[in-house]
N, C-alpha and C positions, 0 to 999 in steps of 0.2 A: 504494500500500500504506500503510495507516494504522499509526502507531507502536503498539507494544504495551508500552512502558515509558517512564517519565519520570524520569530520574535526578535532575533538579533537585527534583522534587516529593518523591521518596523521601528525599532529603537534608534537605529542609525539615521533613518529618514526623518524621524521626528526631531532628532538632535539638530540635523542640518536645517530643517524648517525653522526651528527656534533661532538658530544662529544667524540665519539670513532674513528672518521675518517673512518667510514664505519662499517657496521654490516655484519656478515656472514648471508647467506640466512636462516640458521636455527634460528638465533636470530630474524630476520625479521619475519619469519613465526610464531614464538612463540608469538611475540607481536600481530600480525594480528589475531591469533586465540584465544589467552589466556590472553590478557591484562585484568587486573582485572575489569575494568569498561567498556571498549569498544571493547573487543575481540569478535570474531564471536561466540565462544562457551560460553562466560560468560555473554553477554548482552542479554536482552530480544528480542527474535526473534523466529519466526516459522521456524525451520530448516528441519523438517521431514514431509513427506506426500505431498499431492497435492498442498497445499498452501505454501510449503517450497521449499527447494533447491534439495532434494534428497529423495529417498526411502531407507529403510533398510529392511532386511528380516522380522523382527518382525512387520514392518508396512504393509507388504504385506498381511499377514493372521495370525490369532491366532494359526494355526496348527504348526507353527514354534516353538513357545514356548511350545505347548503341547508335541511335540516330544522330545525336549530337557528335559522336565520334566521327561520323561520315563528314560532317561539316568541318570538323577540326582537321581531318585528313586533307581536305581540299585547301584549307588555309596553309597547311604545311607545304603543299605543292606551290602555292602562290608565293611563299617566302623562300623558295629555292631548294626545298627538301634537305636542309641542313639541320643543325641542332635547333630544337623547338621546345619552348617552355609552355606548359599549361599551368596557369596559376589559378587555384580555386579558393575563394574566400567564403567562409561560412559553410564548410563542407559537411556539417552535421555529423552523422555517424559513418560517413565515407561511402554511402551507397552509390552516389553518382560517380565518384572517382573510380570505384571498383568496376562499375559497368562500362565506363569509358575505356579504362585500361584493358579490361578483358576483351572488349570488342576490337580495339586497335591491335592487340597482341595476336588475335585470331585472324583478323581480316587484312591487316596492314603491318606485317612484321618489320618491314624496313622502317616505317614510321616509328614503331615501338622502340626500335634500337636507337633512334635519334631523340627520344622523348625524355624530358625531365618534368615530372608532375610535382608542383610545389603547393602545399596547402598552407593558407594563412588562417591561423586559428588562435583564439584567445582563451579557449576553455581547455584546461588540463584534462578534464573528464572526456571531452570530445576527442582530444588527441589520443588518449588511451584506447577509446573505442575504434577510432580510425586505424590506429596501428595494428590492432588485432584483426580487423577486417581486411586490411591491405597487406598482410604479412608477406605473401608471395611476391608482390610487386616491390615491396620495400627491400626484400632479400635480393632482388634482381637490380637494385640500384635505381629504380625509376621514381621513387617517391621520397620527398623530403618535406620538412616543416620549416616555416620561416615567418618573419614579420614583413609587413608590406614594404618598408624601405629597403629591405634586402633584395628586392626584385629589381632594383635600379639597373636599367640597361637591358631588360629582358626583350627577347624576340619570340613571339608566339601569340598566345591568346590568354587573356584574363577572363575567367568565367565565374559567374555567381548565379545561384538558383535560390530564390526566396531569401535573399539577404537584405535588400534595401527596405523592404516592407517593415522590418523590425528595427530600423533606426529610430531613435527618439524624435518625436514630432512636437512642435509648438501647436497648441490648440488656440484657435482664433475665432472670435465672434465680432459681428458688426452691429453696433447699436448707436442710434442717433447720428448715423453717417460716419462714425469713428470705429476704427479697428481696435479691439481690446483683446487681451490675452488671458487665458486661464492660468491661475496660480493655485498651488496646493498649500493649504494651511492645516495646522493641527486643530482638532475639534474634540477635545477630551481624549478618548481612547481610539478615535478614528481620524480620518482626513476629510477635508471639505474643499470645495472650489471657491475661488473668488476672482472676479474679473478686474484686471488692472490695465494700465497703459502697456503698450508693447515693450517687451524686455530688450529687444534689439532692433536697430533701424533696418537691418537686412530683411526683416519680415515685410515691412512696408515697401522697401526697394524691390523685392521680388514681385509683388503685385503690380507695381508700376512698370516693371520690365515686361511682364506678360500682358499688360493692359486689361486685367481682369481683377475684380474684387468680389468677395462673397456678397450675396444678397442681404439686405437688412434683416437682422434676426437670425441669419444662418450661422452655423458653426462649421469650421473646416480645419484641416491640418496643413502645416507648413513644415516640410522636411528639409531644413537647412543643411543637415549632415549629408544628405544625398549629393548635393552639389559639391561640397568639400571632398567627399569620398571619390567621386568620379574624377575630380581634378588630381587627387593624389595618385589614382590609378594611371591617369594619363602621363603623369610625371615619371613613373617608373618604366613605362613602355618606350623602348627605343624604336621598335618597328613591330607592328602586329595589330591585333584585334581585341575588342572587348565584347563579350556576350553577356548581357544582363537579362535574366528571365525572372519575371515576377508578375503579380497581379497589380493592375493599375490602369491609368488613362493618360491621355494628353491633357494639358491644363484646362482647355475649354470644356472638357467632359468632367474632369475632377472637381472643378469649381462651378459646375452648372447649377442654376437656381433651384432645381428640384432636389438637390442633395442638402436638405435642411440640417441634417445632423452630421454631415461629413461621412467618413468611411472607417473611423476608428473602431476596432473590435478587440475583445479579449478571447482567447481560446483556452479551454480547460476540459480535458478528457473528451474532446471532439464536440463540445458544446460551445456556442458563442454567447457572449454577454457583453454588456456595455458598462461594466462595473470595475474600473481599474483600481479602486481602493479596497477591493476584496481579493483575498488570496495573493497578496503582494509578494512577488518573487516566486510564486508557484503556478502562474499562468502566463501564457504568451500575450503580448500586446502588439498589434499591428495596425498599419494604415496603408491604403492603396498608394502605389508609387506614382509620382508625377514624372512621367517620361519626358515631358517637355523640359523640365529642369535638368534632367540628366543630359539631354541633347545640347541644351544651351551652355551649360557649364563645361561639358566635355569639349565643345567646339572652341571655347576660350583657351584650351590647352592642347589644341591640335588634333582632337578626335573628330573625325568626320562621320556623320551618320550614313551607314551603308544599307541598313535594313531595319524596318520596324513593322511588325505584324503580329497577328494573333497566334497563339501557340499551335492551334490546329493547322494553320497554314504552313507554319515552319516545319512541323512534323510530317505533314503530308508531302511536302516538297522533297523531303529527305528520304522518302520511301516507306512511310508508315503502312500503307496498304499492302505493299509487297511483303513487308516483314510480317505482318499479321497473317497473310496467306501462308507463308512459309512455316510459321509457328503452328498454325492450325493443321497443316498437312502432316506434321510430325506427332500430332496428338491423336491417338487412336480411340480414346474414351470420349464419347460425345458430350458427357456432362462436364468433363474437364475442358473440352474445346469451347463449350458455351461459357464456362467461367472465365476462360482466357479472353474471349471476346468482350464480355462485360467489364472485365478489369481494364482492358486497353481502351475501351470506349471513354473511360474517365478522362483520359489524356486529351481527347479531341472533341467531345460533345460539348455544345454550348450550355445546355441546361442540365444542372446537376453534375457537371464535369468541369474540366479546366480549360477547355478548348478556346473559349473566347475571353474569359476573365483574365487569363494569363497572357502576357505579351512578351515578345522577344525583341530586344534592341541589340543591334550589332553596329559597333563603331570601329573605325580603323584609323591608324596613325602611320603615316609614311608608307601607305600601301596602294595609293591611287584609288581608283574606283572599279574594283574587280566585280565581275558577275558571280555572285555567290550561288552555291548549289541550292540554298534554301529559298532563293528568289524565284524558283520555278513556279509558274502560275498554276493555280488549281485546275483551270480548264485545260491545261496541257498535260495533266496527269492521266494516264490511261485508266479508264474505269475498270474495276474488278467486281464482278457481280457476286452478290450473295455473301459478302464477308462481314457486313455490319447489320 
């Protein structure tokens, strides 16, 4: 049974609130998720899968990593087939890394021999789980762990899957024509919200840059960390690509008038809630990614947008249908074949799945404007009858 409260973390947050006379929600969220000892993502806990709090695409089926491996192989060709670094930040328990490396080892052994997979990880618990899962590839010298600055000068591809949605966000509301920010205060044994003037001018600057502001009375999130992060990634890449996979929208959709309460959610044992002051440190907190911000901030550091699309388009272009047919043909048990179909549908279907809510952004630095394999149009994919 996993714990549902962390007294030490609550005491530390309360202490910092008293010392600062209130914390911005972004500061509160940062402590809840990333406190060095007690944060949700830094302490020992099962987060992903049936026994955890949420699923990711890589935990649904290995074919997700297999298809990404095909795009990575093309990128390797585009960079001249030499030494190639895949850097993954926020690798969780290592599922995606394992599936990518297994696929490359099996289908592109020459690429595998030139490959260095480097994992950027802040959680000692995750590092331990990753090392156990990736033991074979570690023994073969393909996997290392590092900090982001240690990637300086890399050539290859920087990859993240469901990383940016968990960056701390500022919660903002508009009242009387003025933007105000949510702060967290102590309220006896609990926490409470209070609206105050914006904590940072960058919040107002961002809305001015995109030419959009929340509607009067609406609440929304501003992820300033996302822009800082993509610029840090751009700085370490000498030549190569960035693949960012996450759920989110472009700015005009993210801040659309009908989103009265924004997109912030908490996840606990596969149930969603909007109660960040409950189970602090024991539940995930997320907000949809602003892909406009990633593109604008990346462009300022030399990252050119090469592709942006929905996850189902990305996977279909890389051969999702053909892979499903091949997997089905190897399954003699009709019930298992049906279960396989249902499982894989989660990756591409719009309703009840990840096909439309998840987006894929690919940016390039010093690579020109290549035609990527994932850019193949849906209408150009040969139909395969009876597989879905």
